[in-house]
C-alpha positions in Angstrom: 0.0 0.0 0.0 3.0 2.3 0.4 3.6 2.2 -3.3 -0.1 3.3 -3.9 0.4 6.1 -1.4 3.7 7.1 -3.1 2.2 7.1 -6.6 -0.9 9.1 -5.5 1.3 11.6 -3.5 3.4 12.2 -6.6 0.1 12.7 -8.5 -0.9 15.4 -6.1 2.6 17.0 -6.5 2.3 16.8 -10.3 -1.1 18.5 -10.1 0.4 21.2 -7.9 3.3 21.7 -10.3 0.8 22.0 -13.2 -1.1 24.6 -11.1 2.0 26.7 -10.8 3.0 26.4 -14.5 -0.4 26.2 -16.2 -3.0 27.5 -13.7 -5.7 28.1 -16.3 -5.3 24.7 -17.9 -5.4 23.0 -14.5 -8.6 24.9 -13.7 -10.0 23.6 -17.0 -9.1 20.1 -16.0 -10.7 20.4 -12.6 -13.9 21.8 -14.3 -14.3 18.4 -15.9 -15.3 17.1 -12.5 -18.5 19.3 -12.6 -20.9 16.4 -12.8 -22.2 13.8 -10.4 -19.9 11.2 -11.9 -17.0 13.7 -11.6 -17.7 14.3 -8.0 -17.9 10.6 -7.3 -14.6 10.1 -9.1 -12.9 12.9 -7.1 -14.3 11.4 -3.9 -13.0 7.9 -4.9 -9.5 9.3 -5.5 -9.5 11.0 -2.1 -10.8 7.8 -0.3 -8.1 5.7 -2.0 -5.3 8.2 -1.2 -6.6 8.6 2.4 -6.8 4.8 2.9 -3.4 4.3 1.4 -1.8 6.9 3.7 -3.5 5.4 6.7 -2.3 1.9 5.9 1.2 3.1 5.0 1.6 5.4 8.0 3.0 2.8 10.3 6.1 2.2 8.1 6.5 5.9 7.1 9.1 8.4 8.2 6.4 10.5 10.0 3.7 8.1 11.1 1.6 10.6 13.1 1.6 13.2 10.3 0.9 10.7 7.6 -1.9 9.2 9.7 -3.5 12.7 10.3 -3.1 13.6 6.6 -4.7 10.2 5.6 -7.6 10.7 7.9 -8.3 14.3 6.7 -8.1 13.2 3.0 -10.3 10.1 3.7 -13.0 12.2 5.4 -12.8 14.8 2.6 -13.5 11.9 0.2 -16.5 10.8 2.2 -18.1 14.3 2.3 -17.2 15.4 -1.3 -20.4 13.9 -2.9 -22.5 15.8 -0.4 -21.3 19.2 -1.6 -23.2 18.7 -4.8 -22.4 19.9 -8.3 -23.8 23.4 -8.0 -21.8 24.2 -4.8 -18.7 22.7 -6.6 -19.3 25.1 -9.5 -19.6 28.1 -7.2 -16.4 27.1 -5.4 -14.6 26.8 -8.8 -16.0 30.1 -10.0 -14.8 31.8 -6.8 -11.3 30.2 -7.2 -11.1 31.2 -10.9 -12.1 34.8 -10.1 -9.1 35.2 -7.7 -6.6 35.3 -10.6 -3.5 33.3 -11.6 -1.3 34.3 -8.6 -3.9 32.8 -6.2 -4.1 29.6 -8.3 -0.3 29.4 -8.5 -0.1 29.9 -4.7 -2.4 26.9 -4.1 -0.6 24.9 -6.7 2.6 25.5 -4.6 0.7 24.3 -1.5 -0.4 21.1 -3.4 3.2 20.6 -4.7 4.6 20.9 -1.2 2.1 18.6 0.4 2.4 16.0 -2.4 6.2 16.0 -2.1 6.2 15.8 1.7 3.8 12.9 1.7 5.8 11.2 -1.0 9.0 11.6 1.0 7.3 10.3 4.1 5.9 7.2 2.5 8.7 6.3 0.1 9.8 2.7 0.7 
């Protein structure tokens, strides 16, 4: 499960890097999730990443931090479908109205979190 956690953590880091370099393209990619199926897909990814982190936390470099991150990501996956498509659209509209500097900043946060998680769970 550590390999799954590593791959998904690197995926988060890659999305963060894309958010820094291509913020508008990443926003366009995220807009593809504006459907019930898209929300369920995003929820499933979060649940899988959260579960992988929870399982891999015991053998990680920072078990407590990885366990907390896994729990937060897992719970966010559980609640994602309850937000609904319309609320998701409003959130994306708000994010896109903030400008590219804001999007790049959050891309940097995602890059940092993804790399830190990858470092923590790397076998």
